[in-house]
Structure formats: C-alpha cells, structure tokens
C-alpha positions as CSV (number, residue, x, y, z in Angstrom):
1,M,20.0,32.8,175.8
2,D,16.3,33.5,176.1
3,S,17.0,36.5,178.3
4,L,18.9,38.4,175.7
5,P,17.4,41.6,174.5
6,V,15.9,41.7,171.1
7,E,18.4,44.2,169.8
8,V,21.3,42.0,170.9
9,L,19.7,38.8,169.3
10,R,19.1,40.6,165.9
11,G,21.7,43.2,165.8
12,N,24.7,41.1,167.1
13,L,24.2,37.4,167.4
14,A,22.0,36.5,164.3
15,L,24.2,38.6,162.1
16,F,27.2,36.4,163.0
17,L,25.4,33.3,161.9
18,D,24.7,32.1,158.3
19,P,21.2,31.5,157.2
20,Q,20.9,27.8,158.2
21,A,22.5,28.5,161.6
22,V,20.2,31.5,162.4
23,V,17.1,29.5,161.3
24,R,18.2,26.5,163.7
25,L,18.7,29.1,166.6
26,S,15.3,30.6,166.0
27,Q,13.8,27.1,166.3
28,T,15.3,26.1,169.7
29,S,12.5,28.0,171.9
30,R,9.3,29.7,171.4
31,R,10.8,33.0,172.8
32,L,13.8,33.0,170.4
33,H,11.3,32.2,167.6
34,R,9.3,35.3,168.6
35,D,12.2,37.6,169.4
36,I,14.3,36.9,166.3
37,G,11.1,36.9,164.1
38,L,12.4,35.4,160.9
39,A,10.5,35.3,157.8
40,C,11.5,34.0,154.3
41,I,10.6,35.4,150.9
42,N,10.9,32.9,148.0
43,Q,11.1,33.9,144.4
44,N,11.6,31.8,141.3
45,L,14.2,33.7,139.2
46,V,15.1,31.4,136.2
47,E,13.9,28.1,134.9
48,N,16.7,27.2,132.6
49,F,19.8,29.4,131.6
50,E,22.4,28.1,129.2
51,E,25.3,30.1,127.7
52,V,28.0,29.1,125.4
53,G,31.5,30.7,125.8
54,R,32.7,32.3,122.6
55,Y,36.3,31.6,121.6
56,H,37.6,35.1,122.0
57,D,35.9,36.3,125.2
58,G,34.4,33.2,126.9
59,D,36.8,33.6,129.8
60,W,35.7,37.2,130.5
61,F,33.2,38.2,133.0
62,H,29.5,38.5,131.6
63,R,26.7,40.2,133.5
64,S,23.4,38.3,133.6
65,F,20.2,39.0,135.4
66,H,20.0,41.1,138.4
67,L,18.6,39.7,141.8
68,P,15.3,41.3,142.8
69,L,15.6,44.0,145.3
70,V,14.2,43.4,149.0
71,A,13.4,46.3,151.3
72,C,16.2,47.1,153.6
73,R,14.9,49.8,155.9
74,Q,17.4,50.0,158.7
75,R,15.4,52.4,160.9
76,T,12.5,49.9,161.6
77,D,12.5,46.3,162.7
78,N,12.2,45.0,159.3
79,F,15.5,44.3,157.6
80,V,17.2,41.6,155.6
81,H,19.5,39.1,157.4
82,S,20.7,37.4,154.3
83,V,19.8,36.4,150.6
84,T,20.3,32.8,149.4
85,L,20.1,31.4,145.8
86,N,19.7,27.7,145.2
87,C,20.0,26.0,141.8
88,T,21.5,23.1,140.0
89,W,24.3,23.6,137.5
90,R,26.8,22.0,135.2
91,D,29.2,22.7,132.3
92,Q,29.2,21.2,128.7
93,G,29.9,17.7,130.2
94,W,33.3,17.0,128.6
95,G,36.9,18.6,128.1
96,N,38.3,21.2,130.3
97,R,36.3,22.7,133.1
98,K,36.2,26.5,133.2
99,G,32.7,27.7,134.0
100,R,32.2,29.8,137.0
101,I,29.5,32.2,138.4
102,F,29.6,35.2,140.7
103,I,27.3,37.4,142.7
104,V,28.3,41.0,142.4
105,G,27.2,44.1,144.3
106,H,27.1,47.5,142.4
107,R,26.7,50.8,144.2
108,R,23.2,52.3,143.5
109,S,24.9,55.3,142.2
110,D,26.5,53.3,139.4
111,T,23.6,51.4,138.2
112,G,23.1,53.7,135.1
113,A,26.3,52.3,133.5
114,I,27.0,48.9,134.6
115,P,29.0,47.1,131.7
116,G,27.8,43.9,130.2
117,I,31.1,42.3,129.7
118,C,34.6,42.9,131.2
119,R,38.0,41.3,130.7
120,D,39.5,41.3,134.3
121,G,36.5,41.6,136.6
122,P,32.9,42.7,137.0
123,G,33.5,46.3,136.2
124,E,33.5,48.5,139.4
125,G,31.4,45.8,141.3
126,R,32.1,44.1,144.5
127,I,32.4,40.2,144.3
128,V,30.3,39.0,147.3
129,W,30.2,35.3,146.4
130,Q,32.0,33.1,143.8
131,S,31.5,29.5,142.8
132,P,34.0,26.7,142.3
133,V,34.5,25.6,138.7
134,A,31.5,23.8,137.3
135,E,31.6,20.0,137.2
136,H,30.7,17.9,134.1
137,Y,27.6,16.5,135.8
138,V,24.6,18.2,137.5
139,Q,25.2,19.4,141.0
140,S,23.2,21.4,143.5
141,L,24.6,24.9,144.2
142,R,23.9,27.2,147.1
143,M,25.1,30.8,147.3
144,W,24.4,33.4,150.0
145,F,25.4,36.9,151.0
146,R,24.4,39.7,153.2
147,P,23.0,42.7,151.2
148,R,23.9,46.3,151.9
149,P,21.3,49.0,151.5
150,D,23.5,51.1,149.1
151,E,24.0,48.1,146.6
152,V,22.1,46.2,144.1
153,Y,23.2,42.7,143.0
154,Y,23.7,40.9,139.8
155,L,24.6,37.4,138.8
156,W,27.8,37.3,136.6
157,Y,29.2,34.4,134.9
158,S,32.3,33.1,133.0
159,P,31.6,30.0,130.8
160,G,35.2,29.6,129.5
161,G,36.9,30.6,126.2
162,G,38.6,28.7,123.4
163,G,35.6,27.1,122.0
164,G,33.2,24.4,123.2
165,H,32.6,25.6,126.7
166,D,29.1,25.7,128.0
167,L,27.5,26.8,131.4
168,R,24.0,25.8,132.5
169,L,22.0,26.9,135.5
170,M,18.5,25.3,136.2
171,N,15.8,26.2,138.7
172,V,17.4,29.2,140.2
173,V,15.4,30.3,143.4
174,L,16.0,33.2,145.6
175,H,15.3,33.0,149.5
176,A,15.4,36.4,151.3
177,L,15.5,36.0,155.0
178,V,14.2,39.0,156.8
179,F,13.6,40.1,160.4
180,D,10.0,40.8,161.0
181,D,7.9,42.1,163.9
182,E,5.6,40.2,166.1
183,Q,2.6,40.9,163.9
184,R,4.6,39.6,160.9
185,S,3.7,42.8,159.2
186,Y,6.4,42.6,156.5
187,I,5.8,39.1,155.4
188,S,1.9,39.3,155.6
189,T,2.0,42.6,153.6
190,Y,4.3,41.0,151.0
191,D,2.1,38.0,150.5
192,S,-1.0,40.1,150.3
193,L,0.7,42.3,147.6
194,Y,1.8,39.2,145.7
195,R,-1.6,37.6,145.6
196,Q,-3.3,40.8,144.3
197,G,-0.6,41.2,141.5
198,V,1.0,44.3,142.9
199,I,4.3,42.3,143.2
200,L,5.3,40.3,140.0
201,S,7.4,37.3,139.9
202,P,10.8,37.8,138.3
203,L,9.7,35.4,135.5
204,S,6.7,37.6,134.7
205,K,8.9,40.6,134.5
206,A,11.4,38.9,132.2
207,S,8.7,37.8,129.8
208,G,8.5,41.4,128.5
209,R,4.7,41.6,129.1
210,Y,5.2,44.3,131.7
211,S,7.0,47.4,131.1
212,C,7.8,50.5,133.2
213,S,6.0,52.6,130.7
214,Q,2.8,50.8,131.2
215,P,0.2,51.9,133.8
216,Y,1.1,48.8,135.9
217,L,3.6,50.8,138.1
218,H,1.0,53.4,138.9
219,V,-0.5,51.2,141.5
220,P,2.7,50.5,143.6
221,R,3.7,54.1,143.2
222,M,0.4,55.2,144.5
223,I,0.5,52.7,147.5
224,S,4.0,53.8,148.4
225,G,3.1,57.5,148.4
226,V,-0.1,57.1,150.4
227,A,1.6,54.7,153.0
228,S,4.5,57.2,153.4
229,E,2.2,60.1,154.1
230,L,-0.1,58.2,156.6
231,R,3.1,56.8,158.4
232,R,4.5,60.4,158.8
233,Q,1.2,61.5,160.1
234,L,1.1,58.7,162.8
235,E,4.8,59.3,163.7
236,D,4.3,63.1,164.1
237,H,0.9,63.3,165.6
238,G,0.0,59.8,166.9
239,T,-3.1,59.9,164.7
240,I,-4.0,60.5,161.1
241,T,-5.2,64.1,160.8
242,M,-5.8,64.4,157.0
243,E,-9.3,65.1,155.9
244,E,-9.2,62.1,153.5
245,G,-7.5,59.9,156.1
246,D,-10.5,57.4,156.2
247,R,-10.6,56.9,152.5
248,L,-6.9,56.5,152.2
249,Q,-6.8,54.0,155.0
250,T,-9.7,52.1,153.3
251,F,-7.7,52.2,150.1
252,L,-4.5,50.6,151.8
253,A,-6.5,48.1,153.9
254,Q,-7.2,46.0,150.8
255,F,-3.4,45.5,150.3
256,T,-2.5,44.1,153.7
257,S,-4.0,41.7,156.2
258,T,-2.4,43.4,159.2
259,P,-3.8,46.5,161.1
260,L,-2.5,49.7,159.6
261,N,0.1,51.2,162.1
262,T,3.6,52.5,161.7
263,R,5.1,49.2,161.0
264,S,2.6,47.8,158.5
265,L,2.6,51.3,156.7
266,A,6.4,51.2,156.6
267,A,6.3,47.7,155.1
268,L,3.8,48.8,152.3
269,E,5.8,51.8,151.5
270,D,9.1,49.9,151.4
271,I,7.8,46.9,149.4
272,T,6.1,48.9,146.7
273,R,8.9,51.4,146.5
274,V,11.4,48.6,145.9
275,Q,9.1,47.1,143.4
276,V,9.2,50.3,141.3
277,E,12.9,50.6,141.6
278,D,13.3,46.9,140.7
279,H,11.5,47.6,137.3
280,L,13.5,50.6,136.6
281,L,16.8,48.8,137.3
282,S,15.6,46.0,134.9
283,E,15.1,48.5,132.1
284,R,18.4,50.4,132.7
285,N,20.6,47.3,132.8
286,P,19.0,44.4,130.8
287,P,21.1,41.1,130.9
288,Y,24.1,41.0,128.6
289,V,23.6,38.0,126.4
290,P,26.1,37.3,123.5
291,H,24.1,34.4,122.4
292,V,20.2,33.8,122.8
293,A,19.7,32.3,126.2
294,F,17.4,29.4,126.3
295,I,14.8,30.3,128.9
296,P,11.4,29.0,128.2
297,G,8.7,31.8,128.0
298,V,11.4,34.5,128.2
299,V,12.4,36.8,125.4
300,W,15.7,38.8,125.8
301,N,15.6,42.1,123.8
C-alpha cells in the first residue's frame, strides 16, 4: 500500500472510501498520511433552526440555507474529497412523523432562479443525500456527499403538512475534507485568511452585517486577482517578471504563512474567489422561510 503512486492513492483509492474510512487509511502509516495529505475545514453553519409545516404545503420541498462553497480546482493537488454535515435534530415530539431533510445540488448555471418551494421535488436540483423521517426525540445526524465543481448545494427540508408538524435542527457544522500538498498550502492559507477576517463564518454572513455591496468584498477580489496574475507569471516564465512583482508579493505574503509558489498562489486565488462567489450566491438565493426561523443573532429578510 505504501508503494502506490500518489495519483492512485488520491484519484482512485481514496475516492472509493467514505470520509471516515479515508481518514483511517491516512492514519495507518506516516507515508500514507503524507501522500494522501488530508486536511479538514470546519464551519459552524446554524445554531438552531426550527420550522413549522403549514397545513396546505408542509409536505412540499422547502429550500433553506446554502452550503458554503469550497474551492475545487481539479488541475492542482488541492481538491475536495467530501463534505460532511453533522447536527442534532428532532420533530415536534408527538403525533405522526413526517419531517425530512435533503442535500440538493444545483447547476451553477441555474443558480439565478432556484425556487424556494416545490410540490414534487427540489426543482431542477439533484438530491445527493436524504434523511430518514425525523424521530420525536433528539438524535445525531450525519450527512455526507462528494461535491461536483459544476454544482452548488442547498439544504432542503419537508416538515410535514396537515398541521402541527415541526422540524428542528441544532448545531449544524460543516466539515470539508480536502486533499492538500506536502506544505499544507491550502489549509494554512485558509486558516490565515480566516484569522484575518478575509473569510467570514456563515453565521456572520447570515447576520446581515456584511453585504456584497459593501467594501468588504474588495479585499478578497483584490487578493484573487493578484494571486492569479502572479501564478500565471510563475507558470509561464518560472519567475515573476512584473515591475511591481516585489510589492505584490509583499501584499500577498501577509495573507498566507507558506512561501509564495504556484500552489500557495493557486490556494489564495481559489479560496478568495470562492468567498466572493459565496456572497453573491447568498444574495441571489436567500433561504425560503414561510415562517420566521428561530436562529439566535440571525435576521432573515
């Protein structure tokens, strides 16, 4: 096993395993740990979500919050193995059990017109995971899927119609498992950007304090553009030939703890580009909420 090429370990073997199995595999030896190169990005999505099913459409599919995008650049060593959501959940605690949740992938080309509620399914979306029916008591729930580069993902739910049905999700946390390089360029860059406020937590975004129209997005846009240009210079010429190269490298160095090379520049470019796309996606398709959802600190418009 230790003698397998990295491309076979990552591109063939690891992608046949679920998240828990591939983590266990990477821990069996130092070489596998290095060659598989797993890193995990954790994000708290929602503290407490409660939705009551209306009498006439509670059995329909309702679109809720979208799952934060993670860079998925297939032409480098950094790409996503899987995305896992963990939470606890329950229904109203009595009567018939109807509540279910779904993770749905939507084509990026369709994200300007995703419906908020549908009778027979989640619009044109592709269901990548669906839950069993919610119990009357609190249970742990684990959901996972493999993201596609051409899709974005939303959590949909069906609380149940006929009156009296309720669906509750608590402490929803997203774990993105990514393949990184030996220098851990991706996870180091992500952590550095997060600590400096370039990447915001989903709870901060949902609070409404940050808007795509505010100057906040100028910083990730600038980082992405500069990193893209410097990366192309290195790939085409093996060195940075721009007159402003030194100043631009100094500007980018404050956002990553790894040396600037094609991989760390690609990580900077992808992470900040995805951050901008994530904000724009939030504005185009806010959660469909037929009743006011009880999420402390969050105001749905």
